[in-house]
C-alpha positions in Angstrom: 0.0 0.1 0.1 1.4 3.5 -1.3 1.9 5.8 2.1 3.2 8.8 0.1 1.5 12.6 -0.8 -1.1 13.9 1.5 -4.3 11.8 0.6 -6.7 10.0 2.7 -5.1 6.8 1.9 -1.8 7.2 3.2 -3.3 9.1 6.5 -5.5 5.6 7.0 -2.3 3.6 6.5 -0.2 5.9 8.8 -2.4 7.0 11.4 -0.9 4.6 13.7 2.4 5.8 13.6 4.3 3.0 12.1 7.2 3.5 9.8 6.2 4.2 6.1 7.3 1.8 3.4 8.6 2.6 -0.3 6.0 1.5 -2.6 7.0 -1.4 -4.9 7.0 -1.3 -9.0 3.5 -2.8 -8.6 2.1 -0.6 -6.2 3.2 2.5 -8.4 0.8 1.4 -11.1 -1.9 1.4 -9.0 -4.3 4.1 -7.8 -4.7 7.5 -9.8 -6.9 8.0 -13.0 -6.0 4.7 -14.3 -8.9 3.5 -11.7 -11.4 5.9 -12.9 -13.2 4.0 -15.5 -13.7 1.2 -13.2 -15.0 2.6 -10.3 -17.2 5.4 -12.5 -18.5 2.8 -14.6 -19.4 0.6 -11.9 -21.1 3.5 -10.2 -23.1 4.3 -13.4 -24.4 0.5 -13.9 -25.3 0.1 -10.1 -27.1 3.4 -10.0 -29.0 2.1 -13.0 -29.8 -1.3 -11.1 -30.8 0.5 -7.9 -33.0 3.1 -9.4 -34.5 1.0 -12.1 -37.1 -0.8 -9.3 -37.2 2.3 -6.8 -38.1 5.1 -9.1 -41.2 3.6 -9.7 -41.9 1.5 -6.8 -44.9 4.1 -5.8 -46.8 3.2 -8.8 -45.9 -0.4 -9.0 -47.0 -0.7 -5.0 -50.3 1.2 -6.0 -51.0 -0.5 -9.4 -49.7 -4.0 -8.8 -50.2 -4.6 -5.0 -53.6 -2.2 -4.6 -52.1 0.2 -1.9 -53.4 3.1 -0.8 -51.8 6.4 -2.6 -50.6 7.8 0.5 -49.3 4.8 2.1 -47.2 3.8 -1.0 -45.6 7.4 -0.7 -44.6 6.6 3.1 -43.4 3.1 2.2 -41.0 4.7 -0.6 -40.0 7.4 1.9 -39.0 4.7 4.4 -36.9 2.9 1.9 -35.2 5.9 0.9 -34.6 6.6 4.7 -32.7 3.0 4.7 -31.3 3.4 1.6 -29.4 6.6 3.1 -28.7 5.7 6.7 -27.5 2.1 5.9 -24.4 3.3 4.3 -23.1 4.3 7.7 -23.1 0.7 8.9 -21.2 -0.3 5.5 -18.8 2.5 6.2 -18.3 1.0 9.9 -17.7 -2.4 8.5 -15.2 -0.9 5.9 -13.4 1.2 8.2 -13.0 -1.6 10.8 -13.2 -5.1 9.1 -13.4 -5.3 5.5 -12.3 -2.5 3.7 -14.2 -0.4 0.8 -13.7 -2.8 -2.0 -15.3 -6.2 -0.2 -17.9 -4.1 1.3 -18.9 -2.7 -1.7 -18.4 -5.8 -4.0 -20.5 -8.1 -1.2 -23.1 -5.6 -1.3 -23.6 -5.2 -5.0 -24.0 -9.1 -5.0 -26.9 -8.7 -2.3 -28.6 -6.1 -4.2 -28.7 -8.3 -7.0 -30.5 -11.1 -4.9 -33.0 -8.7 -3.9 -33.6 -7.1 -7.4 -34.3 -10.7 -8.7 -36.9 -11.4 -5.8 -38.7 -8.0 -7.2 -38.5 -9.3 -10.6 -40.0 -12.4 -9.6 -43.1 -10.8 -8.1 -43.8 -9.0 -11.5 -43.0 -12.3 -13.3 -45.1 -14.7 -11.5 -48.7 -13.8 -11.2 -48.9 -16.0 -7.7 -46.7 -13.3 -6.1 -49.2 -10.4 -6.7 -52.9 -9.8 -5.9 -55.6 -9.8 -8.1 -55.9 -6.3 -10.0 -58.6 -4.0 -8.9 -62.0 -4.0 -10.8 -63.8 -0.7 -11.6 -64.8 -0.5 -7.9 -62.3 0.1 -5.1 -64.3 -2.6 -3.0 -63.1 -5.0 -5.6 -59.7 -4.6 -4.7 -58.1 -7.9 -3.1 -55.3 -7.2 -0.5 -51.9 -9.1 -1.0 -51.5 -12.3 0.9 -49.2 -13.0 3.7 -46.4 -14.8 1.0 -46.9 -12.0 -1.8 -46.0 -9.2 1.0 -43.1 -11.5 2.5 -41.5 -11.8 -1.2 -41.9 -8.2 -1.9 -40.6 -7.0 1.3 -37.8 -9.7 1.4 -36.8 -8.1 -2.0 -37.0 -4.7 -0.9 -34.9 -5.1 2.0 -32.0 -6.9 0.1 -32.1 -4.6 -2.8 -32.1 -1.5 -0.4 -29.2 -3.0 1.9 -27.0 -3.8 -1.2 -27.5 -0.5 -3.0 -26.7 1.1 0.5 -23.7 -0.5 1.1 -22.2 0.2 -2.5 -23.4 3.9 -2.2 -20.5 5.5 -0.4 -17.9 2.9 0.0 -17.3 3.2 -3.7 -17.1 7.2 -3.3 -14.2 6.5 -0.4 -12.5 3.9 -2.3 -12.7 6.3 -5.5 -11.4 9.4 -3.7 -8.5 7.3 -1.7 -6.9 6.6 -5.4 -5.9 10.4 -5.5 -3.4 12.4 -3.5 -4.1 16.0 -4.2 -7.4 17.6 -2.8 -7.7 19.0 -6.4 -8.0 15.7 -7.9 -10.4 14.7 -5.2 -12.7 17.2 -5.7 -12.5 16.4 -9.3 -13.4 12.7 -8.9 -16.4 13.7 -6.4 -18.1 15.8 -9.1 -17.7 13.2 -11.9 -18.4 10.4 -9.1 -22.1 12.2 -8.5 -22.3 12.7 -12.2 -22.2 9.3 -13.3 -24.7 8.5 -10.3 -26.9 10.8 -11.7 -26.6 9.9 -15.1 -27.2 6.3 -14.4 -30.3 7.5 -12.4 -31.3 9.6 -15.4 -31.3 6.1 -17.8 -33.0 4.3 -15.3 -36.1 6.6 -14.6 -36.8 7.4 -18.2 -35.8 4.4 -20.0 -36.7 1.4 -17.4 -39.5 3.3 -16.0 -40.9 3.7 -19.4 -40.5 0.1 -20.1 -42.1 -0.6 -16.8 -45.4 1.3 -17.4 -45.7 0.6 -21.4 -44.5 -3.0 -21.9 -43.8 -4.8 -18.7 -42.9 -4.7 -15.0 -41.0 -8.0 -15.2 -38.9 -6.8 -18.1 -38.0 -3.3 -16.7 -36.9 -5.4 -13.2 -34.7 -7.9 -15.0 -33.1 -5.3 -16.9 -32.1 -3.6 -13.4 -31.1 -7.0 -12.4 -28.7 -7.1 -15.7 -27.2 -3.5 -14.9 -26.3 -4.3 -11.5 -24.7 -7.5 -12.0 -22.7 -5.8 -15.3 -21.6 -3.0 -12.5 -20.7 -5.9 -10.2 -18.2 -7.2 -12.7 -16.9 -4.3 -13.9 -16.0 -3.2 -10.4 -14.3 -6.5 -9.4 -12.2 -6.4 -13.0 -10.7 -3.0 -11.8 -9.4 -4.5 -8.6 -5.9 -5.1 -9.8 -5.8 -1.2 -10.1 -7.0 -0.2 -6.6 -5.0 0.8 -3.9 -6.5 -0.7 -1.0 -6.8 0.9 2.7 -6.0 -1.4 5.5 -8.6 -1.6 8.0 -7.5 -0.7 11.4 -10.2 -1.7 13.7 -13.5 0.3 14.5 -12.4 4.0 14.7 -16.2 4.5 16.3 -15.0 2.4 19.3 -11.8 4.6 20.0 -14.0 7.6 19.9 -16.5 5.9 22.6 -13.4 5.3 24.4 -12.6 8.8 24.8 -15.9 9.6 26.3 -15.9 7.1 28.7 -12.2 8.1 30.0 -13.1 11.6 30.2 -16.2 10.9 32.4 -14.4 8.5 34.4 -11.7 10.9 35.4 -14.1 14.0 35.3 -12.5 15.0 39.0 -9.0 14.9 37.5 -7.1 18.4 37.5 -6.5 19.2 33.8 -2.5 19.7 33.6 -0.5 22.4 31.4 2.3 20.0 31.1 2.6 18.3 28.1 4.6 15.3 29.2 1.4 14.2 31.5 -0.3 13.7 28.4 -0.4 10.0 26.4 0.7 10.5 22.8 1.0 6.8 22.0 3.4 3.6 22.8 6.4 5.1 20.9 6.1 8.7 22.0 5.0 12.0 20.7 6.5 12.3 17.3 4.2 9.5 16.2 1.3 11.0 16.8 1.2 14.9 17.4 3.5 17.2 19.5 1.5 19.2 21.4 -1.0 18.8 24.3 -4.6 18.8 23.4 -6.3 21.6 22.0 -8.5 23.7 24.7 -12.0 23.5 22.6 -14.0 20.9 24.6 -11.2 20.8 27.1 -13.4 18.3 29.4 -12.5 15.5 27.0 -8.7 16.2 27.4 -9.0 14.2 30.4 -8.9 11.1 28.6 -5.2 11.7 27.6 -3.8 12.2 31.0 -1.9 9.7 32.3 -2.7 8.6 35.9 -0.9 5.5 37.9 -1.8 2.1 36.3 -3.0 3.5 32.9 0.2 2.4 31.0 2.2 -0.6 31.1 6.2 -1.2 31.5 6.5 -0.5 27.6 4.4 2.6 27.5 1.5 0.4 25.9 -2.3 1.3 27.2 -2.8 -1.0 30.1 -6.7 0.1 30.8 -8.1 1.1 27.2 -11.4 2.6 28.8 -9.4 5.1 31.4 -6.7 6.4 28.8 -6.6 7.6 25.2 -4.0 8.9 22.9 -4.1 12.6 22.4 -5.0 11.9 18.6 -8.1 10.1 19.8 -9.2 13.0 21.7 -8.6 15.3 18.8 -10.4 13.0 16.2 -13.5 13.2 18.5 -13.5 16.9 18.7 -13.0 17.1 14.9 -16.4 15.0 14.7 -18.2 17.3 17.4 -16.9 20.5 15.7 -18.8 19.1 12.2 -22.2 18.0 13.9 -24.1 21.4 13.9 -23.3 21.6 10.1 -24.4 18.2 9.8 -27.6 18.7 11.4 -28.4 21.3 9.1 -28.6 19.0 6.2 -31.3 17.0 8.0 -33.8 20.0 7.6 -32.3 20.8 4.4 -33.3 17.1 2.8 -36.6 16.9 4.7 -38.6 19.3 2.2 -36.9 17.3 -1.0 -38.1 14.1 0.5 -41.7 15.0 1.0 -41.4 16.8 -2.5 -40.1 13.9 -4.5 -43.0 11.6 -3.1 -46.1 14.2 -3.5 -44.6 14.9 -7.1 -45.3 11.6 -8.2 -48.8 11.9 -7.1 -49.1 15.2 -8.5 -48.3 13.8 -11.8 -50.7 11.0 -11.4 -53.4 13.6 -11.6 -52.2 15.7 -14.4 -52.2 15.2 -18.3 -49.0 13.7 -18.9 -49.3 13.4 -22.5 -46.2 14.7 -25.0 -47.7 14.6 -28.4 -50.5 12.2 -29.8 -48.7 9.0 -28.8 -46.4 9.3 -25.8 -47.1 9.6 -22.1 -44.6 10.3 -19.5 -44.5 7.6 -16.8 -45.2 9.4 -13.4 -42.3 7.7 -12.2 -40.1 9.2 -14.6 -41.0 12.9 -13.4 -38.2 12.7 -10.9 -35.7 12.6 -13.6 -35.7 16.0 -14.1 -34.0 16.4 -10.7 -31.1 14.1 -12.1 -30.9 15.8 -15.3 -30.6 19.0 -13.7 -28.1 17.8 -10.9 -26.0 15.9 -13.8 -25.9 18.9 -16.0 -24.9 21.6 -13.3 -22.1 19.2 -12.1 -20.7 18.8 -15.5 -20.8 22.8 -15.8 -19.4 23.6 -12.3 -16.3 20.9 -13.0 -15.9 22.9 -16.6 -16.0 26.3 -15.3 -13.6 25.9 -12.1 -11.2 28.2 -14.0 -13.7 30.9 -12.9 -12.7 30.6 -9.3 -9.9 33.2 -9.7 -12.5 36.0 -11.0 -14.6 35.2 -7.9 -11.3 35.9 -6.0 -10.7 39.0 -7.5 -14.3 40.1 -7.0 -15.0 39.1 -3.4 -11.2 39.0 -2.3 -11.3 35.2 -0.9 -11.7 31.9 -3.3 -15.5 30.1 -3.0 -15.4 27.8 0.0 -17.2 24.5 0.5 -19.7 26.2 2.8 -20.4 28.7 0.2 -21.2 26.2 -2.2 -23.5 24.3 0.5 -25.3 27.6 1.4 -26.3 28.1 -2.3 -27.7 24.7 -2.3 -29.9 26.0 0.8 -31.2 28.9 -1.0 -32.3 26.9 -4.0 -33.7 24.6 -2.0 -36.1 27.1 -0.5 -36.9 28.5 -3.8 -37.8 25.1 -5.2 -40.4 25.1 -2.0 -41.7 28.4 -2.9 -42.2 27.4 -6.8 -43.8 23.9 -5.5 -46.2 26.0 -3.7 -47.3 28.4 -6.5 -47.7 25.5 -9.0 -49.7 23.2 -6.8 -51.9 26.5 -6.3 -52.5 26.9 -10.0 -53.2 22.7 -10.1 -55.8 23.0 -7.4 -57.3 26.2 -9.3 -57.7 24.4 -12.5 -58.9 21.1 -10.6 -62.1 23.1 -9.0 -62.7 25.0 -12.3 -62.8 21.7 -14.1 -64.6 19.5 -11.4 -67.7 22.1 -12.1 -67.9 20.8 -15.5 -66.8 17.0 -15.1 -67.2 15.8 -11.8 -66.2 12.2 -12.3 -62.9 13.0 -13.9 -60.2 12.9 -11.7 -57.2 14.1 -14.2 -56.7 17.5 -14.0 -56.2 19.3 -17.5 -53.0 20.8 -16.6 -49.6 19.5 -18.4 -47.2 17.6 -15.8 -44.5 19.4 -17.5 -45.2 22.4 -15.0 -44.0 20.2 -12.3 -40.3 20.5 -14.1 -39.3 24.1 -13.1 -39.5 23.0 -9.1 -37.6 19.9 -10.0 -34.8 21.7 -11.9 -34.3 23.8 -8.9 -33.9 21.1 -6.4 -31.3 19.5 -9.1 -29.2 22.6 -9.0 -29.5 22.9 -5.6 -28.2 19.1 -5.2 -25.4 19.8 -7.1 -24.1 22.7 -4.9 -24.9 21.2 -1.3 -24.7 17.2 -1.9 -20.9 16.8 -3.1 -20.3 20.1 -1.4 -20.9 18.4 1.9 -19.4 15.0 1.0 -16.0 16.8 0.3 -16.3 18.9 3.5 -16.7 15.8 5.5 -14.2 14.1 3.9 -11.6 16.6 4.5 -12.5 17.5 8.0 -13.2 14.3 9.7 -10.3 11.9 11.0 -8.4 10.0 8.5 -9.4 6.7 10.0 -13.0 7.8 9.7 -12.9 8.2 6.1 -15.7 5.9 5.3 -18.0 7.4 7.9 -17.1 10.8 6.9 -18.4 10.1 3.3 -21.6 8.5 4.7 -22.5 11.5 6.9 -24.7 13.2 4.4 -26.4 9.8 3.4 -27.3 9.2 7.0 -28.7 13.1 7.7 -30.7 12.4 4.4 -32.0 9.0 5.7 -33.1 10.6 8.8 -34.8 13.5 6.8 -36.8 10.9 5.1 -38.0 9.2 8.3 -38.6 12.8 9.3 -40.7 13.4 6.2 -42.9 10.5 6.9 -43.6 11.8 10.2 -44.5 15.1 9.1 -46.7 14.0 6.3 -48.5 11.4 9.1 -48.8 14.9 11.5 -50.1 16.7 8.6 -52.8 14.1 7.5 -54.0 13.5 11.2 -54.2 17.1 12.0 -55.3 18.7 8.9 -57.0 18.0 5.4 -54.4 18.8 3.5 -53.3 15.5 2.4 -56.4 13.1 1.3 -56.5 10.3 -0.9 -57.5 12.4 -3.8 -54.9 15.1 -3.7 -57.8 17.4 -5.9 -59.5 17.6 -2.5 -56.5 18.4 -0.5 -54.3 21.7 -0.2 -50.8 20.2 -0.7 -49.8 23.9 -1.5 -50.0 24.6 2.0 -47.6 21.9 2.7 -45.2 23.3 0.4 -45.6 26.7 2.2 -45.0 25.0 5.2 -41.7 23.2 4.2 -40.2 26.7 2.4 -40.8 28.2 5.7 -38.9 25.1 7.6 -36.1 25.5 4.7 -35.6 29.3 5.3 -35.4 28.8 9.1 -32.9 25.9 8.7 -31.0 28.4 6.4 -30.5 30.9 9.2 -29.3 28.2 11.4 -26.9 26.7 8.8 -25.2 30.4 8.5 -24.8 30.7 12.2 -23.0 27.4 11.9 -20.8 28.1 9.0 -19.7 31.4 10.2 -18.6 30.0 13.5 -17.0 26.6 12.3 -13.5 26.2 12.3 -11.8 23.8 10.6 -9.7 20.6 12.1 -6.6 22.8 12.2 -8.1 25.7 13.6 -8.6 28.0 10.6 -11.7 29.8 9.9 -14.7 28.9 7.5 -13.1 31.2 4.7 -10.0 28.9 4.7 -12.0 26.0 3.2 -11.9 26.4 -0.6 -13.5 24.0 -3.0 -9.9 22.9 -4.6 -6.8 23.2 -3.0 -4.0 24.4 -5.2 -1.8 24.6 -2.9 -1.7 21.0 -2.1 -0.5 20.7 -6.0 2.8 22.3 -4.8 3.5 20.0 -1.6 
């Protein structure tokens, strides 16, 4: 394993203070841009496999499993929450036991099994309930066996897709030495991910709606399997990180040790702190920093804490200075991370409700083509993909920004712009839904029995485009921020932090929708009888308040090196000179 440069891969290998080894000739041929086509190609194909079944799931549950519309949307949100939260589990396993490559490979195989089960529910009539007749009373509920196969497939497919999602991001970023290359990789990583989403949300969803659900699902199986093959074939070129044991356990040890020594008087003598078995030069050569001083007690040596060879005798009473500083780095990022939850909650609600809106609108484009309701969200992915490509292309404009503002654009600027665009998207959503409801009410006076509103579903595109542009700003920006600011041995967990916040936001969205359903009449089974526009105005207010909270967090944030938030540029040209 290489250990030169300033990359995360080197930090992971060397964070225990062991002597660095010179890379062999074979190792010199690894890493760098030679790994790019394998990782990016696999990401695109695996994204097609994951989104091919997930994007149209609401419609599938309504039409093929006879579910209530709002209930189907809620199930979709729960699945998305798992899809975003489970990467934390895969990150922990990758950091502590298996490494990124094995976790991603095993997860993609599990995903294939799950999608196969879902494909069987679409292929075999015995695994689906009978279709509804003209009257809702004739709808037959799925049997326990049908529910069992359906949910087993969903669980496995979600678990596998989540395990791949950010372990591939960390593996890819670890192939590069400079932060500029890492930033470029993250842009193209998300571009490939969203490009895969676009393909599945257009081609596969259209096949599912117009040709066959079974054919569309089996296409997802094929894409997932080919993506796994591409990923494994590139293994000979990857630089692999060495798992160092559970890093989260070391953070827990700091908390326990500091509480157990809460009566201990803090010392100013640096020699009384524990720097590791081999002394200070192997980790840090200064005492713990003054922020979160309570935690510094965990690194103070007391009688019986160390053995004769200076190794730790009682791990839950003594930690190294580096471990203390690692926990501080995590704690400092948490306020910024928490703002992501309320940034993503409005998006989670909007995604599911937009599909239900589309089902009530005119989706014809020309005389012979109808946009599948599940494909309507593709505009978010197209918008994000185009925005990411343009942002990567025009990084040369950063010097112009610096001349105009006096400082280069930072990662926090990028995330803040995403917050603003999200609020604007919710406002546009409310205005468009108000128009849809007005047309619906006027149309109902003429044709009471027709539940389709004579308003083109293309009206939903502006709000989705704004969400997509916003994601191009805040999503990769947050991944890059946590990747840089988290301790090296938490690199997997760092890149999964955004996904965890989004997962929590999906669960919050289900709670919010349930609360609104119980306390208001805004979200009935038939949206034409409700006030979804009020829901969007509520989400806009939540987003605006959260933006104010984000500004406070960003202004007060200090980097892990103690620098201000203005010293967190989106690219690090200085890193090229080192």
